[in-house]
PDB file of N, CA, C and O in Angstrom, chain B, residues numbered from 101:
ATOM      1  N   MET B 101       0.880  -1.256   0.201  1.00  0.00           N
ATOM      2  CA  MET B 101      -0.082  -0.034  -0.013  1.00  0.00           C
ATOM      3  C   MET B 101       1.044   1.409   0.078  1.00  0.00           C
ATOM      4  O   MET B 101       1.951   1.638   0.877  1.00  0.00           O
ATOM      5  N   LYS B 102       0.628   2.064  -0.879  1.00  0.00           N
ATOM      6  CA  LYS B 102       1.299   3.396  -1.207  1.00  0.00           C
ATOM      7  C   LYS B 102       0.853   4.475   0.250  1.00  0.00           C
ATOM      8  O   LYS B 102      -0.333   4.570   0.563  1.00  0.00           O
ATOM      9  N   ILE B 103       1.693   5.057   0.861  1.00  0.00           N
ATOM     10  CA  ILE B 103       1.629   5.975   1.628  1.00  0.00           C
ATOM     11  C   ILE B 103       1.647   7.426   1.444  1.00  0.00           C
ATOM     12  O   ILE B 103       2.666   7.699   0.810  1.00  0.00           O
ATOM     13  N   MET B 104       1.014   8.418   1.701  1.00  0.00           N
ATOM     14  CA  MET B 104       1.345   9.868   1.448  1.00  0.00           C
ATOM     15  C   MET B 104       1.160  10.527   2.866  1.00  0.00           C
ATOM     16  O   MET B 104       0.318  10.200   3.703  1.00  0.00           O
ATOM     17  N   THR B 105       2.153  11.567   2.980  1.00  0.00           N
ATOM     18  CA  THR B 105       2.150  12.236   4.351  1.00  0.00           C
ATOM     19  C   THR B 105       1.276  13.519   4.028  1.00  0.00           C
ATOM     20  O   THR B 105       1.616  14.384   3.220  1.00  0.00           O
ATOM     21  N   CYS B 106       0.174  13.525   4.724  1.00  0.00           N
ATOM     22  CA  CYS B 106      -0.766  14.830   4.753  1.00  0.00           C
ATOM     23  C   CYS B 106       0.024  15.713   5.980  1.00  0.00           C
ATOM     24  O   CYS B 106       0.307  15.321   7.112  1.00  0.00           O
ATOM     25  N   PRO B 107       0.257  16.924   5.416  1.00  0.00           N
ATOM     26  CA  PRO B 107       0.844  17.766   6.576  1.00  0.00           C
ATOM     27  C   PRO B 107      -0.086  17.996   7.725  1.00  0.00           C
ATOM     28  O   PRO B 107       0.391  18.555   8.713  1.00  0.00           O
ATOM     29  N   VAL B 108      -1.343  17.645   7.739  1.00  0.00           N
ATOM     30  CA  VAL B 108      -2.330  17.956   8.899  1.00  0.00           C
ATOM     31  C   VAL B 108      -2.603  16.633   9.370  1.00  0.00           C
ATOM     32  O   VAL B 108      -2.814  16.544  10.579  1.00  0.00           O
ATOM     33  N   ASN B 109      -2.641  15.750   8.796  1.00  0.00           N
ATOM     34  CA  ASN B 109      -3.291  14.396   9.425  1.00  0.00           C
ATOM     35  C   ASN B 109      -2.119  13.062   9.397  1.00  0.00           C
ATOM     36  O   ASN B 109      -2.357  11.877   9.629  1.00  0.00           O
ATOM     37  N   GLY B 110      -1.002  13.601   9.088  1.00  0.00           N
ATOM     38  CA  GLY B 110       0.107  12.352   9.020  1.00  0.00           C
ATOM     39  C   GLY B 110       0.079  11.411   7.901  1.00  0.00           C
ATOM     40  O   GLY B 110      -0.594  11.686   6.908  1.00  0.00           O
ATOM     41  N   PRO B 111       0.721  10.371   7.970  1.00  0.00           N
ATOM     42  CA  PRO B 111       0.721   9.354   6.894  1.00  0.00           C
ATOM     43  C   PRO B 111      -0.551   8.862   6.762  1.00  0.00           C
ATOM     44  O   PRO B 111      -1.153   8.506   7.774  1.00  0.00           O
ATOM     45  N   ARG B 112      -1.065   8.783   5.666  1.00  0.00           N
ATOM     46  CA  ARG B 112      -2.407   8.236   5.156  1.00  0.00           C
ATOM     47  C   ARG B 112      -2.189   7.177   3.798  1.00  0.00           C
ATOM     48  O   ARG B 112      -1.128   7.098   3.179  1.00  0.00           O
ATOM     49  N   PRO B 113      -3.330   6.450   3.507  1.00  0.00           N
ATOM     50  CA  PRO B 113      -3.254   5.694   2.273  1.00  0.00           C
ATOM     51  C   PRO B 113      -3.433   6.304   1.024  1.00  0.00           C
ATOM     52  O   PRO B 113      -4.539   6.836   0.936  1.00  0.00           O
ATOM     53  N   LEU B 114      -2.693   6.418  -0.021  1.00  0.00           N
ATOM     54  CA  LEU B 114      -2.699   7.209  -1.172  1.00  0.00           C
ATOM     55  C   LEU B 114      -4.385   7.126  -1.724  1.00  0.00           C
ATOM     56  O   LEU B 114      -4.735   8.051  -2.457  1.00  0.00           O
ATOM     57  N   GLN B 115      -5.296   6.181  -1.430  1.00  0.00           N
ATOM     58  CA  GLN B 115      -6.448   6.480  -1.831  1.00  0.00           C
ATOM     59  C   GLN B 115      -7.224   7.450  -1.447  1.00  0.00           C
ATOM     60  O   GLN B 115      -8.191   7.724  -2.159  1.00  0.00           O
ATOM     61  N   GLU B 116      -6.962   8.253  -0.136  1.00  0.00           N
ATOM     62  CA  GLU B 116      -7.500   9.092   0.270  1.00  0.00           C
ATOM     63  C   GLU B 116      -7.390  10.383  -0.294  1.00  0.00           C
ATOM     64  O   GLU B 116      -8.077  11.315   0.125  1.00  0.00           O
ATOM     65  N   PHE B 117      -6.513  10.515  -1.283  1.00  0.00           N
ATOM     66  CA  PHE B 117      -5.780  11.590  -1.933  1.00  0.00           C
ATOM     67  C   PHE B 117      -6.330  11.895  -3.172  1.00  0.00           C
ATOM     68  O   PHE B 117      -6.915  10.921  -3.646  1.00  0.00           O
ATOM     69  N   VAL B 118      -6.357  12.865  -3.856  1.00  0.00           N
ATOM     70  CA  VAL B 118      -7.040  13.564  -5.267  1.00  0.00           C
ATOM     71  C   VAL B 118      -5.916  14.221  -5.546  1.00  0.00           C
ATOM     72  O   VAL B 118      -5.440  15.034  -4.755  1.00  0.00           O
ATOM     73  N   TYR B 119      -5.299  13.897  -6.862  1.00  0.00           N
ATOM     74  CA  TYR B 119      -4.238  14.928  -7.408  1.00  0.00           C
ATOM     75  C   TYR B 119      -4.977  16.159  -7.938  1.00  0.00           C
ATOM     76  O   TYR B 119      -6.008  15.999  -8.592  1.00  0.00           O
ATOM     77  N   GLY B 120      -4.482  17.405  -7.680  1.00  0.00           N
ATOM     78  CA  GLY B 120      -4.971  18.648  -8.376  1.00  0.00           C
ATOM     79  C   GLY B 120      -4.099  19.362  -9.279  1.00  0.00           C
ATOM     80  O   GLY B 120      -4.245  20.569  -9.473  1.00  0.00           O
ATOM     81  N   GLY B 121      -3.057  18.570  -9.929  1.00  0.00           N
ATOM     82  CA  GLY B 121      -2.455  19.299 -10.784  1.00  0.00           C
ATOM     83  C   GLY B 121      -0.904  20.120 -10.479  1.00  0.00           C
ATOM     84  O   GLY B 121      -0.597  20.440  -9.330  1.00  0.00           O
ATOM     85  N   ASP B 122      -0.161  20.352 -11.455  1.00  0.00           N
ATOM     86  CA  ASP B 122       1.114  21.252 -11.054  1.00  0.00           C
ATOM     87  C   ASP B 122       0.776  22.565 -10.355  1.00  0.00           C
ATOM     88  O   ASP B 122      -0.219  23.187 -10.728  1.00  0.00           O
ATOM     89  N   VAL B 123       1.532  23.021  -9.376  1.00  0.00           N
ATOM     90  CA  VAL B 123       1.660  24.295  -8.788  1.00  0.00           C
ATOM     91  C   VAL B 123       2.247  25.220  -9.925  1.00  0.00           C
ATOM     92  O   VAL B 123       3.373  25.057 -10.395  1.00  0.00           O
ATOM     93  N   THR B 124       1.354  26.226 -10.326  1.00  0.00           N
ATOM     94  CA  THR B 124       1.763  27.114 -11.271  1.00  0.00           C
ATOM     95  C   THR B 124       1.117  28.491 -11.061  1.00  0.00           C
ATOM     96  O   THR B 124      -0.089  28.608 -10.842  1.00  0.00           O
ATOM     97  N   GLU B 125       2.002  29.576 -11.141  1.00  0.00           N
ATOM     98  CA  GLU B 125       1.543  30.961 -10.749  1.00  0.00           C
ATOM     99  C   GLU B 125       0.222  31.385 -11.978  1.00  0.00           C
ATOM    100  O   GLU B 125       0.500  31.460 -13.175  1.00  0.00           O
ATOM    101  N   MET B 126      -0.896  31.580 -11.562  1.00  0.00           N
ATOM    102  CA  MET B 126      -1.917  32.177 -12.656  1.00  0.00           C
ATOM    103  C   MET B 126      -1.750  33.626 -13.102  1.00  0.00           C
ATOM    104  O   MET B 126      -1.693  34.577 -12.323  1.00  0.00           O
ATOM    105  N   PRO B 127      -1.691  33.689 -14.169  1.00  0.00           N
ATOM    106  CA  PRO B 127      -1.703  35.098 -14.738  1.00  0.00           C
ATOM    107  C   PRO B 127      -2.980  35.940 -14.544  1.00  0.00           C
ATOM    108  O   PRO B 127      -4.065  35.363 -14.613  1.00  0.00           O
ATOM    109  N   CYS B 128      -2.924  37.298 -14.299  1.00  0.00           N
ATOM    110  CA  CYS B 128      -4.226  37.914 -14.259  1.00  0.00           C
ATOM    111  C   CYS B 128      -5.099  37.718 -15.232  1.00  0.00           C
ATOM    112  O   CYS B 128      -4.705  37.805 -16.395  1.00  0.00           O
ATOM    113  N   PRO B 129      -6.132  37.487 -15.014  1.00  0.00           N
ATOM    114  CA  PRO B 129      -7.180  37.259 -16.505  1.00  0.00           C
ATOM    115  C   PRO B 129      -7.308  38.426 -17.082  1.00  0.00           C
ATOM    116  O   PRO B 129      -7.399  38.458 -18.310  1.00  0.00           O
ATOM    117  N   ASP B 130      -7.338  39.483 -16.415  1.00  0.00           N
ATOM    118  CA  ASP B 130      -7.817  40.692 -16.995  1.00  0.00           C
ATOM    119  C   ASP B 130      -6.426  41.604 -17.685  1.00  0.00           C
ATOM    120  O   ASP B 130      -6.639  42.729 -18.138  1.00  0.00           O
ATOM    121  N   GLN B 131      -5.148  41.062 -17.710  1.00  0.00           N
ATOM    122  CA  GLN B 131      -4.036  41.443 -18.367  1.00  0.00           C
ATOM    123  C   GLN B 131      -3.364  40.596 -19.372  1.00  0.00           C
ATOM    124  O   GLN B 131      -2.329  40.979 -19.916  1.00  0.00           O
ATOM    125  N   VAL B 132      -3.954  39.370 -19.660  1.00  0.00           N
ATOM    126  CA  VAL B 132      -3.383  38.502 -20.636  1.00  0.00           C
ATOM    127  C   VAL B 132      -4.293  38.448 -22.090  1.00  0.00           C
ATOM    128  O   VAL B 132      -5.467  38.781 -22.257  1.00  0.00           O
ATOM    129  N   THR B 133      -3.432  37.973 -22.949  1.00  0.00           N
ATOM    130  CA  THR B 133      -4.220  37.741 -24.166  1.00  0.00           C
ATOM    131  C   THR B 133      -5.119  36.139 -24.060  1.00  0.00           C
ATOM    132  O   THR B 133      -4.942  35.373 -23.112  1.00  0.00           O
ATOM    133  N   ASP B 134      -5.710  35.957 -24.770  1.00  0.00           N
ATOM    134  CA  ASP B 134      -6.660  34.897 -24.992  1.00  0.00           C
ATOM    135  C   ASP B 134      -5.460  33.513 -25.258  1.00  0.00           C
ATOM    136  O   ASP B 134      -5.656  32.388 -24.798  1.00  0.00           O
ATOM    137  N   GLU B 135      -4.355  33.859 -26.005  1.00  0.00           N
ATOM    138  CA  GLU B 135      -3.324  32.907 -26.247  1.00  0.00           C
ATOM    139  C   GLU B 135      -2.645  32.654 -24.865  1.00  0.00           C
ATOM    140  O   GLU B 135      -2.489  31.518 -24.419  1.00  0.00           O
ATOM    141  N   GLN B 136      -2.254  33.786 -24.219  1.00  0.00           N
ATOM    142  CA  GLN B 136      -1.432  33.400 -22.999  1.00  0.00           C
ATOM    143  C   GLN B 136      -2.441  32.754 -21.919  1.00  0.00           C
ATOM    144  O   GLN B 136      -2.047  32.015 -21.017  1.00  0.00           O
ATOM    145  N   TRP B 137      -3.508  33.043 -22.075  1.00  0.00           N
ATOM    146  CA  TRP B 137      -4.403  32.186 -21.031  1.00  0.00           C
ATOM    147  C   TRP B 137      -4.685  30.695 -21.458  1.00  0.00           C
ATOM    148  O   TRP B 137      -4.746  29.736 -20.688  1.00  0.00           O
ATOM    149  N   ALA B 138      -4.847  30.674 -22.848  1.00  0.00           N
ATOM    150  CA  ALA B 138      -4.868  29.161 -23.103  1.00  0.00           C
ATOM    151  C   ALA B 138      -3.340  28.306 -22.984  1.00  0.00           C
ATOM    152  O   ALA B 138      -3.249  27.078 -22.989  1.00  0.00           O
ATOM    153  N   ALA B 139      -2.335  29.143 -22.891  1.00  0.00           N
ATOM    154  CA  ALA B 139      -1.158  28.417 -22.723  1.00  0.00           C
ATOM    155  C   ALA B 139      -1.164  28.022 -21.385  1.00  0.00           C
ATOM    156  O   ALA B 139      -0.845  26.867 -21.105  1.00  0.00           O
ATOM    157  N   TYR B 140      -1.578  29.063 -20.256  1.00  0.00           N
ATOM    158  CA  TYR B 140      -1.724  28.586 -18.789  1.00  0.00           C
ATOM    159  C   TYR B 140      -2.452  27.437 -18.466  1.00  0.00           C
ATOM    160  O   TYR B 140      -2.181  26.721 -17.501  1.00  0.00           O
ATOM    161  N   VAL B 141      -3.386  27.240 -19.261  1.00  0.00           N
ATOM    162  CA  VAL B 141      -4.505  26.137 -18.827  1.00  0.00           C
ATOM    163  C   VAL B 141      -4.165  24.955 -19.732  1.00  0.00           C
ATOM    164  O   VAL B 141      -4.582  23.871 -19.323  1.00  0.00           O
ATOM    165  N   PHE B 142      -3.561  24.953 -20.758  1.00  0.00           N
ATOM    166  CA  PHE B 142      -3.247  23.619 -21.406  1.00  0.00           C
ATOM    167  C   PHE B 142      -1.858  23.206 -21.587  1.00  0.00           C
ATOM    168  O   PHE B 142      -1.620  22.022 -21.827  1.00  0.00           O
ATOM    169  N   GLU B 143      -0.784  24.186 -21.485  1.00  0.00           N
ATOM    170  CA  GLU B 143       0.313  23.969 -21.670  1.00  0.00           C
ATOM    171  C   GLU B 143       1.053  23.383 -20.450  1.00  0.00           C
ATOM    172  O   GLU B 143       1.147  24.182 -19.518  1.00  0.00           O
ATOM    173  N   ARG B 144       1.535  22.309 -20.271  1.00  0.00           N
ATOM    174  CA  ARG B 144       2.059  21.810 -18.847  1.00  0.00           C
ATOM    175  C   ARG B 144       3.398  21.120 -19.530  1.00  0.00           C
ATOM    176  O   ARG B 144       3.485  20.790 -20.713  1.00  0.00           O
ATOM    177  N   ASP B 145       4.428  20.975 -18.514  1.00  0.00           N
ATOM    178  CA  ASP B 145       5.512  20.472 -18.448  1.00  0.00           C
ATOM    179  C   ASP B 145       5.427  19.071 -18.280  1.00  0.00           C
ATOM    180  O   ASP B 145       5.683  18.846 -17.097  1.00  0.00           O
ATOM    181  N   GLY B 146       5.170  17.918 -18.943  1.00  0.00           N
ATOM    182  CA  GLY B 146       4.880  16.422 -18.652  1.00  0.00           C
ATOM    183  C   GLY B 146       6.297  15.665 -18.514  1.00  0.00           C
ATOM    184  O   GLY B 146       6.378  14.459 -18.279  1.00  0.00           O
ATOM    185  N   ALA B 147       7.447  16.554 -18.694  1.00  0.00           N
ATOM    186  CA  ALA B 147       8.697  15.405 -18.386  1.00  0.00           C
ATOM    187  C   ALA B 147       8.892  15.060 -17.231  1.00  0.00           C
ATOM    188  O   ALA B 147       8.740  15.807 -16.265  1.00  0.00           O
ATOM    189  N   PRO B 148       9.251  13.887 -17.176  1.00  0.00           N
ATOM    190  CA  PRO B 148       9.790  13.312 -15.861  1.00  0.00           C
ATOM    191  C   PRO B 148      10.670  14.074 -15.123  1.00  0.00           C
ATOM    192  O   PRO B 148      11.644  14.635 -15.625  1.00  0.00           O
ATOM    193  N   GLY B 149      10.361  14.124 -13.887  1.00  0.00           N
ATOM    194  CA  GLY B 149      11.354  14.737 -13.004  1.00  0.00           C
ATOM    195  C   GLY B 149      10.547  15.258 -11.640  1.00  0.00           C
ATOM    196  O   GLY B 149       9.445  14.797 -11.344  1.00  0.00           O
ATOM    197  N   PRO B 150      11.254  16.316 -10.811  1.00  0.00           N
ATOM    198  CA  PRO B 150      10.700  16.830  -9.813  1.00  0.00           C
ATOM    199  C   PRO B 150       9.671  17.944 -10.175  1.00  0.00           C
ATOM    200  O   PRO B 150       9.929  18.789 -11.032  1.00  0.00           O
ATOM    201  N   HIS B 151       8.426  17.910  -9.450  1.00  0.00           N
ATOM    202  CA  HIS B 151       7.269  18.546  -9.617  1.00  0.00           C
ATOM    203  C   HIS B 151       6.797  19.014  -8.311  1.00  0.00           C
ATOM    204  O   HIS B 151       7.031  18.437  -7.249  1.00  0.00           O
ATOM    205  N   LYS B 152       6.056  20.190  -8.459  1.00  0.00           N
ATOM    206  CA  LYS B 152       5.452  20.595  -6.936  1.00  0.00           C
ATOM    207  C   LYS B 152       3.904  20.602  -7.579  1.00  0.00           C
ATOM    208  O   LYS B 152       3.478  21.337  -8.470  1.00  0.00           O
ATOM    209  N   GLU B 153       3.265  19.651  -6.914  1.00  0.00           N
ATOM    210  CA  GLU B 153       1.825  19.699  -7.173  1.00  0.00           C
ATOM    211  C   GLU B 153       0.645  19.900  -6.188  1.00  0.00           C
ATOM    212  O   GLU B 153       0.737  19.704  -4.977  1.00  0.00           O
ATOM    213  N   TRP B 154      -0.245  20.227  -6.701  1.00  0.00           N
ATOM    214  CA  TRP B 154      -1.329  20.158  -5.624  1.00  0.00           C
ATOM    215  C   TRP B 154      -2.193  18.825  -5.201  1.00  0.00           C
ATOM    216  O   TRP B 154      -2.697  18.105  -6.062  1.00  0.00           O
ATOM    217  N   TRP B 155      -2.303  18.596  -3.961  1.00  0.00           N
ATOM    218  CA  TRP B 155      -2.883  17.666  -3.724  1.00  0.00           C
ATOM    219  C   TRP B 155      -4.212  17.997  -2.709  1.00  0.00           C
ATOM    220  O   TRP B 155      -4.220  19.125  -2.215  1.00  0.00           O
ATOM    221  N   TYR B 156      -5.246  17.153  -2.395  1.00  0.00           N
ATOM    222  CA  TYR B 156      -6.400  17.385  -1.719  1.00  0.00           C
ATOM    223  C   TYR B 156      -6.418  15.985  -0.817  1.00  0.00           C
ATOM    224  O   TYR B 156      -6.381  14.886  -1.369  1.00  0.00           O
ATOM    225  N   HIS B 157      -6.480  16.142   0.643  1.00  0.00           N
ATOM    226  CA  HIS B 157      -6.885  15.059   1.404  1.00  0.00           C
ATOM    227  C   HIS B 157      -8.512  14.884   1.527  1.00  0.00           C
ATOM    228  O   HIS B 157      -9.197  15.594   2.263  1.00  0.00           O
ATOM    229  N   ALA B 158      -8.942  14.009   0.836  1.00  0.00           N
ATOM    230  CA  ALA B 158     -10.521  13.900   0.715  1.00  0.00           C
ATOM    231  C   ALA B 158     -11.269  13.988   2.193  1.00  0.00           C
ATOM    232  O   ALA B 158     -12.020  14.898   2.544  1.00  0.00           O
ATOM    233  N   PRO B 159     -10.964  13.059   2.821  1.00  0.00           N
ATOM    234  CA  PRO B 159     -11.594  12.872   4.205  1.00  0.00           C
ATOM    235  C   PRO B 159     -11.667  14.365   5.138  1.00  0.00           C
ATOM    236  O   PRO B 159     -12.644  14.721   5.797  1.00  0.00           O
ATOM    237  N   SER B 160     -10.437  15.072   5.006  1.00  0.00           N
ATOM    238  CA  SER B 160     -10.429  16.408   5.892  1.00  0.00           C
ATOM    239  C   SER B 160     -10.482  17.263   5.314  1.00  0.00           C
ATOM    240  O   SER B 160     -10.413  18.282   6.002  1.00  0.00           O
ATOM    241  N   GLY B 161     -10.622  17.496   3.866  1.00  0.00           N
ATOM    242  CA  GLY B 161     -10.613  18.717   3.259  1.00  0.00           C
ATOM    243  C   GLY B 161      -9.535  19.558   3.109  1.00  0.00           C
ATOM    244  O   GLY B 161      -9.689  20.772   2.968  1.00  0.00           O
ATOM    245  N   VAL B 162      -8.307  18.950   3.128  1.00  0.00           N
ATOM    246  CA  VAL B 162      -7.192  19.604   3.230  1.00  0.00           C
ATOM    247  C   VAL B 162      -6.242  19.826   1.825  1.00  0.00           C
ATOM    248  O   VAL B 162      -5.590  18.926   1.295  1.00  0.00           O
ATOM    249  N   TRP B 163      -6.317  21.215   1.359  1.00  0.00           N
ATOM    250  CA  TRP B 163      -5.215  21.121   0.203  1.00  0.00           C
ATOM    251  C   TRP B 163      -3.963  21.324   0.550  1.00  0.00           C
ATOM    252  O   TRP B 163      -3.718  21.963   1.573  1.00  0.00           O
ATOM    253  N   PHE B 164      -2.993  20.833  -0.217  1.00  0.00           N
ATOM    254  CA  PHE B 164      -1.577  20.965   0.018  1.00  0.00           C
ATOM    255  C   PHE B 164      -0.607  20.766  -0.773  1.00  0.00           C
ATOM    256  O   PHE B 164      -1.018  20.027  -1.667  1.00  0.00           O
ATOM    257  N   ILE B 165       0.652  21.074  -0.956  1.00  0.00           N
ATOM    258  CA  ILE B 165       1.648  20.963  -1.869  1.00  0.00           C
ATOM    259  C   ILE B 165       2.253  19.560  -1.519  1.00  0.00           C
ATOM    260  O   ILE B 165       2.321  19.140  -0.364  1.00  0.00           O
ATOM    261  N   ALA B 166       2.651  18.929  -2.537  1.00  0.00           N
ATOM    262  CA  ALA B 166       3.568  17.653  -2.622  1.00  0.00           C
ATOM    263  C   ALA B 166       4.587  17.903  -3.555  1.00  0.00           C
ATOM    264  O   ALA B 166       4.287  18.485  -4.598  1.00  0.00           O
ATOM    265  N   GLU B 167       5.840  17.524  -3.326  1.00  0.00           N
ATOM    266  CA  GLU B 167       6.997  17.619  -4.173  1.00  0.00           C
ATOM    267  C   GLU B 167       7.271  16.172  -4.365  1.00  0.00           C
ATOM    268  O   GLU B 167       7.711  15.464  -3.459  1.00  0.00           O
ATOM    269  N   ARG B 168       6.958  15.678  -5.759  1.00  0.00           N
ATOM    270  CA  ARG B 168       7.000  14.761  -6.316  1.00  0.00           C
ATOM    271  C   ARG B 168       7.849  14.357  -7.749  1.00  0.00           C
ATOM    272  O   ARG B 168       7.726  15.013  -8.784  1.00  0.00           O
ATOM    273  N   ASP B 169       8.648  13.273  -7.631  1.00  0.00           N
ATOM    274  CA  ASP B 169       9.280  13.142  -8.802  1.00  0.00           C
ATOM    275  C   ASP B 169       8.523  12.012  -9.565  1.00  0.00           C
ATOM    276  O   ASP B 169       8.303  10.839  -9.262  1.00  0.00           O
ATOM    277  N   THR B 170       8.139  12.901 -10.863  1.00  0.00           N
ATOM    278  CA  THR B 170       7.110  11.889 -11.760  1.00  0.00           C
ATOM    279  C   THR B 170       7.871  10.704 -12.138  1.00  0.00           C
ATOM    280  O   THR B 170       7.257   9.642 -12.248  1.00  0.00           O
ATOM    281  N   GLY B 171       9.171  10.748 -12.360  1.00  0.00           N
ATOM    282  CA  GLY B 171       9.631   9.672 -13.107  1.00  0.00           C
ATOM    283  C   GLY B 171       9.771   8.425 -12.183  1.00  0.00           C
ATOM    284  O   GLY B 171       9.788   7.273 -12.616  1.00  0.00           O
ATOM    285  N   THR B 172       9.879   8.803 -10.726  1.00  0.00           N
ATOM    286  CA  THR B 172      10.125   7.497 -10.069  1.00  0.00           C
ATOM    287  C   THR B 172       8.889   7.580  -9.175  1.00  0.00           C
ATOM    288  O   THR B 172       8.768   6.569  -8.483  1.00  0.00           O
ATOM    289  N   ASP B 173       8.090   8.351  -9.022  1.00  0.00           N
ATOM    290  CA  ASP B 173       6.967   8.468  -8.269  1.00  0.00           C
ATOM    291  C   ASP B 173       6.982   8.570  -6.747  1.00  0.00           C
ATOM    292  O   ASP B 173       6.129   8.209  -5.936  1.00  0.00           O
ATOM    293  N   GLU B 174       8.349   9.244  -6.536  1.00  0.00           N
ATOM    294  CA  GLU B 174       8.749   9.339  -4.837  1.00  0.00           C
ATOM    295  C   GLU B 174       8.330  10.692  -4.734  1.00  0.00           C
ATOM    296  O   GLU B 174       8.554  11.580  -5.556  1.00  0.00           O
ATOM    297  N   ILE B 175       7.588  10.800  -3.465  1.00  0.00           N
ATOM    298  CA  ILE B 175       7.371  11.959  -2.889  1.00  0.00           C
ATOM    299  C   ILE B 175       8.300  12.606  -1.533  1.00  0.00           C
ATOM    300  O   ILE B 175       8.229  12.157  -0.389  1.00  0.00           O
ATOM    301  N   SER B 176       9.079  13.636  -1.922  1.00  0.00           N
ATOM    302  CA  SER B 176      10.087  13.984  -0.912  1.00  0.00           C
ATOM    303  C   SER B 176       9.644  14.753   0.082  1.00  0.00           C
ATOM    304  O   SER B 176      10.213  14.615   1.165  1.00  0.00           O
ATOM    305  N   ASN B 177       8.562  15.718  -0.021  1.00  0.00           N
ATOM    306  CA  ASN B 177       7.943  16.693   1.016  1.00  0.00           C
ATOM    307  C   ASN B 177       6.586  16.864   0.627  1.00  0.00           C
ATOM    308  O   ASN B 177       6.211  16.739  -0.539  1.00  0.00           O
ATOM    309  N   THR B 178       5.843  17.150   1.584  1.00  0.00           N
ATOM    310  CA  THR B 178       4.579  17.781   1.808  1.00  0.00           C
ATOM    311  C   THR B 178       4.287  18.974   2.523  1.00  0.00           C
ATOM    312  O   THR B 178       4.722  18.967   3.674  1.00  0.00           O
ATOM    313  N   TYR B 179       3.693  19.968   2.182  1.00  0.00           N
ATOM    314  CA  TYR B 179       3.527  21.029   3.281  1.00  0.00           C
ATOM    315  C   TYR B 179       2.404  22.013   2.574  1.00  0.00           C
ATOM    316  O   TYR B 179       2.176  22.177   1.376  1.00  0.00           O
ATOM    317  N   LEU B 180       1.877  22.522   3.556  1.00  0.00           N
ATOM    318  CA  LEU B 180       0.685  23.586   3.363  1.00  0.00           C
ATOM    319  C   LEU B 180       1.125  24.698   2.546  1.00  0.00           C
ATOM    320  O   LEU B 180       2.279  25.110   2.666  1.00  0.00           O
ATOM    321  N   TYR B 181       0.208  25.293   1.616  1.00  0.00           N
ATOM    322  CA  TYR B 181       0.550  26.347   0.999  1.00  0.00           C
ATOM    323  C   TYR B 181       0.738  27.919   2.004  1.00  0.00           C
ATOM    324  O   TYR B 181      -0.094  28.471   2.724  1.00  0.00           O
ATOM    325  N   ASN B 182       1.906  28.238   1.744  1.00  0.00           N
ATOM    326  CA  ASN B 182       2.041  29.702   2.643  1.00  0.00           C
ATOM    327  C   ASN B 182       1.991  30.692   1.551  1.00  0.00           C
ATOM    328  O   ASN B 182       3.073  31.150   1.182  1.00  0.00           O
ATOM    329  N   GLY B 183       0.819  31.132   0.925  1.00  0.00           N
ATOM    330  CA  GLY B 183       0.987  32.144  -0.098  1.00  0.00           C
ATOM    331  C   GLY B 183       1.592  33.443   0.058  1.00  0.00           C
ATOM    332  O   GLY B 183       1.669  34.208  -0.904  1.00  0.00           O
TER     333      GLY B 183
END
């Protein structure tokens, strides 16, 4: 069984989590062209390697960031967003 560490609830089975996508800075919708907005929405770096990703712990409703190597599927760190 694969385990992920929720920064609030500790180690939990991976089945309790939902992937939310890569962490990327959202451009201001009022200040970008349609092409720039489409690039933000649809163009992602899918290359294997280290990524910062949004994850959601469904039972507790906690969103957090996980640092995961998509090539090895190893999670090196999880933490709450500190905007």
